[in-house]
C-alpha positions in Angstrom: 58.9 276.9 25.3 59.1 276.8 29.1 62.7 275.6 29.0 63.6 278.5 26.6 62.0 281.1 28.9 64.0 279.7 31.9 67.2 279.6 29.9 66.6 283.2 28.7 66.0 284.3 32.3 69.1 282.6 33.6 71.2 284.2 30.8 69.8 287.6 31.6 70.6 287.2 35.3 74.1 286.0 34.5 74.7 288.9 32.2 73.4 291.3 34.8 75.8 289.9 37.4 78.8 290.0 35.2 78.0 293.5 33.9 77.8 295.0 37.4 80.8 297.2 37.9 82.6 297.1 41.3 83.2 300.3 43.2 86.3 302.1 41.9 89.4 301.5 44.1 92.1 304.1 44.9 95.4 303.6 46.7 96.7 306.6 48.6 100.2 306.8 50.1 100.9 309.8 52.3 104.5 310.4 53.5 104.4 312.6 56.6 108.1 313.4 56.4 107.7 315.6 53.3 103.9 315.7 53.1 103.9 314.0 49.7 100.9 312.2 48.4 100.7 309.5 45.7 97.4 308.3 44.4 97.0 305.4 42.1 94.0 303.7 40.4 94.5 300.9 37.9 98.2 302.0 37.6 97.3 305.6 36.8 98.5 308.6 38.8 95.6 310.8 39.9 95.2 314.1 41.8 93.5 314.1 45.2 90.4 315.9 43.9 89.8 313.1 41.4 88.7 310.7 44.0 84.8 310.3 43.8 82.4 310.3 46.7 81.4 306.7 46.5 84.6 304.7 46.2 87.0 302.4 48.1 90.0 304.4 49.2 92.9 302.4 50.7 95.1 304.9 52.7 98.7 304.2 53.8 100.4 306.8 56.1 104.2 306.4 56.5 107.0 308.3 58.1 110.7 307.7 59.0 111.3 310.7 61.2 111.5 310.7 64.9 108.4 312.8 65.5 105.6 310.7 67.0 102.0 310.9 65.9 99.8 312.5 68.6 96.4 312.1 66.8 94.7 311.4 63.6 91.2 312.8 62.9 88.7 312.6 60.1 85.6 314.8 59.5 82.1 313.3 59.7 79.1 314.7 57.9 78.2 316.7 61.0 79.8 317.3 64.4 83.4 317.5 65.6 86.2 315.7 63.9 86.4 312.0 64.8 89.7 310.7 66.3 91.1 307.4 65.1 92.0 304.9 67.8 95.6 305.3 69.0 96.1 301.6 68.5 95.7 302.2 64.8 98.9 304.4 64.6 100.9 302.7 67.2 102.9 301.1 64.4 104.0 302.7 61.2 103.0 302.5 58.4 99.3 303.1 59.2 96.7 301.5 57.0 92.9 302.0 56.9 90.2 302.0 54.2 87.3 304.3 53.4 84.5 302.6 51.6 81.2 304.3 50.5 81.8 307.2 52.9 82.3 304.7 55.8 85.3 304.0 58.0 85.5 300.7 59.9 84.6 301.2 63.5 83.0 304.6 63.0 79.2 304.5 62.5 78.8 308.0 61.1 79.1 308.8 57.4 82.2 310.8 56.5 82.0 314.2 55.0 83.0 314.5 51.4 85.6 315.5 50.4 87.4 313.4 53.0 89.6 315.5 55.3 92.2 313.7 57.4 94.4 315.6 59.8 97.6 314.4 61.6 99.2 316.1 64.6 102.9 315.3 65.1 105.0 315.7 68.2 107.1 318.9 68.2 105.2 320.4 65.2 103.1 323.5 65.8 100.9 322.9 62.7 99.4 319.6 61.7 99.3 318.0 58.3 96.1 317.8 56.3 95.1 315.4 53.5 92.0 316.2 51.4 90.6 313.6 49.1 87.8 314.5 46.7 86.5 317.6 44.9 84.8 320.3 47.1 82.9 321.5 44.0 81.7 318.3 42.3 79.8 318.5 39.0 76.0 318.7 39.3 74.2 315.4 39.7 72.7 313.6 36.7 69.1 314.1 37.8 66.7 311.7 36.1 64.2 313.2 33.7 60.9 314.0 35.4 57.8 312.0 34.6 54.7 313.2 36.3 52.5 310.7 34.4 54.3 307.6 35.8 52.2 305.3 37.8 48.9 307.1 37.3 45.7 305.2 37.1 42.6 306.1 35.0 40.5 303.1 35.6 39.5 302.6 39.3 36.2 300.7 38.6 37.7 297.6 40.4 38.7 299.6 43.4 36.6 300.3 46.5 34.9 303.6 45.9 35.6 306.2 48.4 33.8 309.6 48.7 34.7 313.0 49.9 34.1 314.2 53.5 31.2 316.7 53.3 30.2 316.8 57.0 31.8 320.2 57.5 29.7 321.7 54.7 26.3 321.3 56.4 24.5 322.4 59.6 22.2 320.3 61.8 18.9 319.1 60.3 20.2 319.6 56.8 21.5 317.1 54.3 23.8 316.7 51.3 22.9 314.3 48.5 25.9 313.1 46.6 24.6 311.6 43.3 26.9 309.3 41.3 27.1 310.3 37.7 29.3 307.5 36.6 28.7 306.5 33.0 29.4 302.8 33.7 27.6 302.3 37.1 24.0 303.1 37.8 22.1 304.6 40.7 24.6 305.0 43.5 24.2 307.8 46.0 25.6 309.0 49.3 23.4 310.8 51.9 25.2 313.0 54.4 23.1 314.4 57.2 23.8 316.2 60.5 21.4 315.1 63.2 23.2 317.1 65.8 26.1 319.5 66.3 28.8 316.9 66.1 26.9 313.9 64.8 27.2 313.2 61.1 25.3 310.3 59.5 26.6 308.9 56.2 24.5 306.3 54.3 25.3 304.7 51.0 22.4 304.2 48.7 20.0 305.7 51.2 16.2 305.2 50.6 14.8 307.9 52.8 14.8 311.7 53.2 13.4 313.6 56.2 10.5 316.0 55.9 11.6 319.6 56.6 15.3 319.0 55.7 16.9 321.2 53.1 18.8 319.0 50.7 21.8 320.3 48.7 22.7 318.4 45.6 26.3 317.4 44.8 27.4 315.6 41.7 30.0 312.8 42.1 32.1 311.1 39.4 30.9 313.9 37.0 33.0 315.3 34.2 31.9 318.9 33.9 34.4 319.5 31.1 32.8 317.0 28.8 29.2 316.9 29.9 26.3 319.2 30.8 24.2 318.1 33.8 20.5 318.7 34.0 18.9 318.0 37.4 15.0 318.0 37.3 15.0 319.9 34.0 17.4 322.6 35.3 20.8 323.2 33.7 23.6 322.9 36.2 26.5 325.3 36.2 29.6 323.6 37.5 31.2 325.9 40.1 35.0 325.7 40.7 35.1 328.4 43.4 35.0 325.8 46.2 37.6 323.5 44.7 40.6 323.0 46.9 44.2 322.0 46.3 44.1 319.1 48.6 42.7 315.5 48.2 39.7 316.3 50.4 38.4 313.0 52.0 40.1 310.7 49.5 42.9 308.3 50.2 46.4 309.5 49.3 48.5 307.3 46.9 51.0 304.9 48.3 53.9 306.2 46.2 54.7 308.6 43.4 57.0 308.7 40.4 60.4 310.3 40.2 63.3 310.2 42.6 63.0 308.9 46.1 62.9 311.2 49.2 66.7 310.7 49.6 67.5 311.6 46.0 69.2 314.8 45.0 66.5 317.3 44.0 66.4 320.0 41.4 68.0 322.6 43.6 71.4 321.1 42.9 71.0 321.0 39.2 72.3 323.4 36.6 70.1 326.2 35.2 69.8 324.3 31.9 68.6 321.2 33.7 66.1 323.1 35.8 64.7 324.8 32.7 64.4 321.5 30.9 62.7 319.9 33.9 60.1 322.7 34.2 59.4 322.5 30.5 58.9 318.7 30.7 56.7 319.1 33.7 54.5 321.7 32.0 53.9 319.5 29.0 53.1 316.5 31.2 50.7 318.6 33.3 48.9 319.8 30.2 48.7 316.2 28.9 47.1 315.1 32.3 44.6 318.0 32.2 43.6 317.0 28.7 43.1 313.4 29.7 41.0 314.4 32.7 38.8 316.7 30.7 38.2 314.3 27.8 37.5 311.2 30.1 34.2 309.4 29.4 34.5 307.4 32.6 35.2 310.0 35.3 36.2 308.7 38.7 36.6 311.1 41.6 38.9 308.7 43.6 41.2 308.1 40.6 41.5 311.8 39.9 42.3 312.9 43.4 44.8 310.1 43.9 46.5 311.0 40.6 46.6 314.7 41.6 48.2 313.8 44.9 50.7 311.5 43.2 51.7 314.3 40.8 52.1 316.9 43.6 54.2 314.4 45.5 56.6 314.0 42.5 56.8 317.8 42.0 57.7 318.2 45.7 60.3 315.6 45.7 61.9 317.1 42.6 62.0 320.4 44.4 59.9 322.2 41.8 58.5 325.6 42.9 54.8 326.3 42.5 55.4 329.7 40.9 59.1 329.7 39.7 60.8 332.7 38.2 61.4 331.2 34.8 62.7 334.4 33.2 65.5 334.7 35.8 66.3 331.1 35.4 66.5 331.5 31.6 68.8 334.5 31.8 71.1 332.8 34.3 72.1 330.3 31.6 74.2 333.1 30.1 75.5 333.1 26.5 73.9 329.8 25.6 70.4 330.9 26.6 69.3 331.4 23.0 69.7 327.6 22.4 66.9 327.0 25.0 64.2 329.4 23.8 61.8 326.5 23.1 62.3 325.1 26.7 61.9 328.6 28.1 58.5 329.1 26.4 57.3 325.7 27.6 58.6 326.2 31.1 56.6 329.5 31.4 53.4 327.3 31.1 54.3 325.3 34.2 52.7 327.6 36.9 49.4 328.1 35.1 49.2 324.3 34.3 49.9 323.4 37.9 47.3 325.8 39.2 44.7 324.4 36.8 45.6 320.8 37.7 45.0 321.5 41.4 41.5 322.7 40.6 40.4 319.7 38.5 37.5 317.9 40.2 34.9 315.3 39.4 32.9 316.0 42.6 31.2 319.4 42.4 28.6 321.3 44.3 25.7 322.2 42.0 24.6 325.8 41.5 20.9 325.0 42.2 19.3 326.1 45.5 18.6 323.5 48.2 15.4 321.5 47.9 13.1 321.4 51.0 11.6 318.0 51.6 7.8 318.4 52.1 5.0 316.1 53.2 4.8 313.7 50.3 5.2 310.0 49.9 8.4 310.3 47.9 10.7 312.6 46.0 12.6 311.9 42.8 15.7 313.6 41.4 16.3 313.1 37.7 19.9 313.6 36.4 20.6 313.8 32.7 24.1 313.9 31.2 24.4 315.5 27.8 27.5 315.8 25.6 28.7 319.4 25.6 29.5 319.4 21.9 26.7 317.4 20.4 24.0 317.9 23.1 23.2 314.2 22.8 21.9 312.3 25.8 24.6 310.2 27.4 22.9 309.0 30.5 19.6 309.5 32.4 19.3 308.4 36.0 16.4 308.6 38.5 17.2 308.7 42.3 14.0 307.9 44.2 13.7 308.5 48.0 10.8 307.8 50.4 10.0 310.7 52.7 10.1 310.2 56.5 8.1 312.5 58.8 4.8 314.3 58.5 1.2 313.2 59.2 -0.6 311.5 56.3 -4.2 310.6 55.6 -4.8 307.9 53.0 -7.6 305.9 51.7 -7.5 302.2 50.9 -9.9 299.6 49.6 -10.0 295.9 50.2 -11.6 292.8 51.7 -12.5 292.2 55.3 -14.4 289.7 57.6 -16.3 290.4 60.8 -18.2 288.3 63.3 -21.5 290.2 63.3 -24.1 287.7 62.2 -27.9 287.2 62.6 -28.8 284.6 65.2 -30.5 281.5 63.9 -33.6 280.0 65.7 -36.0 277.1 65.1 -39.3 276.0 66.6 -40.0 272.4 67.8 -43.5 271.1 68.4 -44.0 269.7 71.9 -47.3 268.2 73.4 -47.8 269.1 77.0 -51.1 268.1 78.8 -52.7 267.3 75.5 -51.7 270.8 74.3 -49.3 271.4 71.5 -46.7 274.2 72.0 -43.7 275.5 70.1 -40.3 275.3 71.9 -37.8 278.0 70.8 -34.4 276.5 70.1 -31.1 278.1 69.0 -29.9 276.8 65.7 -26.2 276.7 64.7 -25.2 279.5 62.3 -24.4 278.5 58.8 -21.2 280.6 59.1 -19.6 282.5 62.0 -18.2 285.3 59.9 -19.3 287.7 57.2 -17.2 288.5 54.1 -17.4 291.9 52.5 -15.8 294.9 50.8 -14.1 297.6 53.0 -13.0 301.1 52.6 -10.5 302.3 55.2 -9.2 305.8 56.1 -5.7 305.8 57.6 -4.1 308.4 59.9 -0.4 307.9 60.4 3.1 309.4 60.7 5.4 308.5 57.9 8.1 306.2 59.2 9.4 304.7 56.0 8.8 301.2 54.8 6.6 300.2 57.8 3.9 302.6 59.1 1.3 302.2 61.8 -1.7 304.3 62.9 -5.4 304.5 63.7 -8.0 303.9 61.1 -11.8 304.2 60.5 -13.9 302.8 57.7 -17.0 301.1 56.5 -17.8 297.7 55.2 -20.5 296.1 53.1 -21.2 292.4 54.0 -21.7 290.4 50.8 -21.9 286.9 52.3 -24.0 285.5 53.8 -26.3 288.6 53.6 -25.8 292.2 52.7 -25.2 294.4 55.7 -23.6 297.8 56.3 -20.9 298.0 59.1 -18.8 300.8 60.7 -15.2 300.0 61.4 -12.7 301.4 63.8 -9.2 300.2 64.8 -5.6 300.3 63.5 -3.6 299.6 60.4 -0.1 298.2 59.8 1.0 299.5 56.4 3.9 298.4 54.2 5.2 300.9 51.5 7.9 300.2 49.0 7.7 303.5 47.2 5.1 302.4 44.6 2.6 300.3 46.5 1.2 300.4 50.0 -0.5 297.3 51.4 -2.4 297.6 54.7 -3.3 295.0 57.3 -6.4 296.3 59.1 -8.2 295.2 62.3 -10.4 296.4 65.2 -14.0 296.8 66.0 -17.0 296.4 63.8 -20.4 298.0 64.6 -23.7 297.2 62.9 -27.2 295.6 63.1 -27.8 291.9 63.5 -31.2 290.1 64.0 -31.9 288.7 67.5 -35.1 287.7 69.4 -37.2 290.4 70.8 -37.1 291.0 74.5 -40.3 289.0 75.2 -38.9 285.8 73.6 -36.0 283.7 74.7 -34.5 280.4 73.7 -36.0 277.5 75.8 -39.4 279.2 76.1 -42.7 278.1 74.5 -44.8 279.9 72.1 -48.6 279.5 72.6 -51.7 280.4 70.8 -49.9 280.4 67.4 -47.2 282.9 68.2 -44.4 283.3 65.7 -40.7 284.1 66.3 -40.1 287.9 66.6 -36.7 288.7 65.2 -35.6 292.4 65.3 -32.4 294.3 64.3 -30.2 295.2 67.2 -27.0 297.3 67.2 -24.1 295.1 68.1 -20.2 295.3 68.1 -17.7 292.7 67.2 -14.3 292.3 65.6 -13.0 292.6 62.1 -9.8 292.0 60.2 -8.9 292.7 56.6 -6.4 293.6 54.0 -6.5 296.6 51.7 -4.6 298.4 49.0 -3.8 302.1 49.7 -4.8 304.8 47.2 -3.7 308.3 48.3 -6.5 310.9 48.7 -4.0 313.5 47.5 -3.2 312.4 44.0 0.2 314.3 43.8 2.1 311.8 46.1 5.5 312.6 44.4 7.1 315.9 45.4 8.1 318.3 42.7 11.9 318.5 43.4 12.1 322.1 42.2 14.5 324.0 44.4 13.0 326.2 47.1 12.8 329.9 46.3 
């Protein structure tokens, strides 16, 4: 199989090489004595105007008279006539060749038709040889194809997004929500923190309290789907759509002729009319594809639009052509092209509609002001316009930064406030028995209990820190009530807030009365006198935060 493929490829290359036609060759003899011209090609006599623009022309200039040649010039594409070197006509006959509009030794392209002038000694007027037709037939312009090279699947490409910085003022934000039907949960947050500073974050997690957030939909097909944001129907507005590619990357190349190709301005009226008709139908096809797409992609759409406009420009098509005048200029044969005329009339409306196509649209809802809550959620639903069936539902959740917050949490804690432990030891002194007060090691140095903590803090995002106060009930080793004061380090992931707490604990603990001290003796049957004393110590703990305000999620209804 591999050998067959290689053989087929070699045969194709060989056929291609042998089938290439060489440039046509023309032999021109110009006799200056009687100004006669003879032009031959493949043994056939031709007229001077039959020599094409791109050909090899072998020119032979002869004379037998006594008049010497003063100069020979040939016209370039622009500028003054170019003189041939005098060494060229020092001997007669004179031979030189024009090939593909070039003459050996002259860098400029020659003007077509080729004009060669000879001045002779003793002659008041020179002789002129013109080779080629000054009114060549119109070029065979290739048929236009606006759909060539377009891409409708950019899922494997790096996603770009439009530049929205010029649409917002400082301390305001634009939230670009991705409505792709094949990709979930992507968003772009664009915020101006200063006059000239624009912050752009992909898949941002935070919004700032006090900001007004405008919602934009990205990769959204408003022609096929309805969008519902937080239970509000969105009306797609096209008034801000532009004819440019916004912040998207332009295509690398377009379809149709290259920049150096002959454009439509040189074509016949019939060819122009046919081209406008073809372009109109192709634009309508593109518009239909865009509106029916189930996988809208803003980048693909804008690049395809730019590619189409590039092809239109390089063909020389006008944005609003006078199709009626073009049609009547055909003359007597115009009736044969009525169908093309009707199709061409749809070109300008189709082009205007194509320029306004967009998959990234500003929603019609008012901006949402971010308030002092833990988080805010935007819910986007896509429903089919025809069937009203739900196509996709996506939630975009953001933590709120900024604003003071008071929360309550419950947990476990330990403190070092403990009752002192004492014992009495009988000692005989001078035949008298006394009791010596001794300090006994504590059974434990810490107490374990349940805590409730009130936090005061400024929302900073995932990690928050602030002062806290609370109470604690010791469970082990004995039940005691404590007051707590200190600080808390809180971690919040949008659903749960865990707090590490620490500081001072204040409460009662049993110590010896003032009249008794360790190392002293009790006499006359005295007993240990333990009394409650207010003491302070340290505490550490961990707690789970439960907001005092139950409604921790902001209602994302637009501000009135």
